[in-house]
C-alpha positions in Angstrom: -2.7 -14.9 -32.7 -4.6 -11.7 -31.8 -3.6 -9.2 -29.2 -6.0 -10.4 -26.5 -4.8 -14.0 -27.0 -1.2 -12.9 -26.6 -2.0 -11.0 -23.4 -3.9 -14.0 -22.0 -1.1 -16.4 -22.9 1.6 -14.2 -21.2 -0.6 -14.1 -18.1 -1.0 -17.9 -18.2 2.7 -18.4 -18.4 3.6 -16.0 -15.6 0.9 -17.3 -13.3 1.7 -20.9 -14.1 5.3 -20.2 -12.9 3.9 -18.7 -9.7 1.6 -21.7 -9.2 4.6 -24.1 -9.5 6.6 -22.0 -7.1 3.7 -21.9 -4.5 3.2 -25.7 -4.7 6.8 -26.9 -4.9 9.0 -24.1 -3.3 6.7 -21.9 -1.2 9.5 -20.6 0.9 11.2 -19.1 -2.1 11.9 -15.4 -2.1 11.6 -15.2 -5.9 8.5 -14.8 -8.0 6.0 -14.1 -5.2 7.1 -16.9 -3.0 6.1 -16.4 0.6 9.7 -16.5 1.8 9.7 -12.7 1.6 7.5 -12.7 4.7 9.6 -13.1 7.9 6.5 -14.5 9.6 6.7 -17.6 7.3 9.9 -18.7 8.9 8.7 -17.8 12.4 5.6 -19.9 11.8 7.7 -23.0 11.7 8.1 -22.7 15.4 4.4 -23.3 15.8 3.4 -26.4 13.8 -0.4 -25.7 13.9 0.1 -22.1 12.6 2.6 -23.3 10.0 0.1 -26.0 8.9 -2.5 -23.3 8.5 -0.2 -21.1 6.5 0.7 -24.0 4.2 -3.0 -24.7 3.7 -3.6 -21.1 2.7 -0.6 -21.1 0.3 -2.0 -24.2 -1.3 -5.4 -22.7 -1.4 -4.0 -19.6 -3.3 -2.1 -21.9 -5.7 -5.3 -24.0 -6.3 -7.4 -20.9 -6.9 -4.8 -19.6 -9.4 -4.8 -23.0 -11.1 -8.6 -22.8 -11.5 -8.3 -19.4 -13.2 -5.5 -20.5 -15.4 -7.4 -23.6 -16.5 -10.4 -21.4 -17.3 -8.2 -19.0 -19.3 -6.8 -21.9 -21.3 -10.3 -23.0 -22.2 -11.1 -19.4 -23.2 -7.9 -19.1 -25.2 -8.6 -22.4 -27.0 -12.4 -22.2 -27.6 -13.5 -18.7 -26.8 -14.6 -16.2 -29.4 -13.2 -12.8 -29.8 -16.0 -11.4 -27.7 -15.3 -14.0 -24.9 -11.6 -13.1 -24.9 -12.5 -9.4 -24.8 -14.7 -9.9 -21.7 -12.2 -12.2 -20.2 -9.5 -9.5 -20.4 -11.9 -6.9 -19.0 -12.7 -9.3 -16.1 -8.9 -9.8 -15.5 -8.4 -6.1 -15.3 -11.2 -5.7 -12.8 -10.2 -8.6 -10.7 -6.5 -7.7 -10.6 -7.5 -4.2 -9.5 -8.7 -5.8 -6.2 -5.0 -6.0 -5.2 -5.1 -2.3 -4.4 -8.1 -2.7 -2.1 -6.9 -5.3 0.4 -3.5 -6.8 -0.5 -1.5 -3.7 -1.2 -2.4 -1.9 2.0 -1.6 -5.1 4.0 1.8 -5.7 2.4 2.7 -2.0 2.5 2.0 -2.0 6.2 4.0 -5.2 6.8 6.8 -3.6 4.7 6.8 -0.5 6.8 7.1 -2.6 10.0 10.1 -4.5 8.5 8.2 -7.8 8.3 9.2 -8.3 4.7 12.6 -9.0 3.1 13.8 -7.4 1.0 12.7 -4.0 2.3 10.6 -2.2 -0.3 9.1 -5.3 -1.9 5.6 -3.9 -1.5 6.6 -1.2 -4.0 8.0 -3.8 -6.4 4.8 -5.7 -6.2 2.7 -2.5 -6.7 4.7 -1.8 -9.9 4.4 -5.4 -11.1 0.6 -5.4 -10.6 0.3 -2.0 -12.3 2.3 -3.3 -15.3 -0.1 -6.3 -15.5 -3.1 -4.1 -15.5 -1.5 -1.6 -18.0 -0.6 -4.5 -20.3 -4.2 -5.8 -20.3 -5.6 -2.3 -20.8 -3.2 -1.8 -23.7 -4.2 -5.2 -25.2 -7.9 -4.4 -24.8 -7.4 -0.9 -26.4 -5.4 -2.2 -29.3 -7.9 -5.0 -29.9 -10.9 -2.6 -29.8 -9.2 -0.2 -32.2 -8.5 -2.9 -34.8 
């Protein structure tokens, strides 16, 4: 198995675990469950808001599922070039975290709306490691 395939497979495994968590234990505080947001518990006081939040959680999980399914197809049938472009696309798409999601979660963290405190930094590091891993896999693959 080549470097690109290994990087894609690791991502598939990690994201699959996140999808399972979002579908079956969304209030978890582990593995990017939404239980870290204090507003998730508060939303239960307002059924229509909680229903909307649950819808959005399932939407995110479903979107992740689509990407994972496509990555599995690329892993099984894709050529080296296809895997190369897929990893480049993953790098670019994951970078979008810094544009909208990180500023939002950082602000919520600073307003003490997330538990544990400082989780935004943990998420920042985790996303950075994902990107660095993909960049490393891409670089190693191109140098072979």
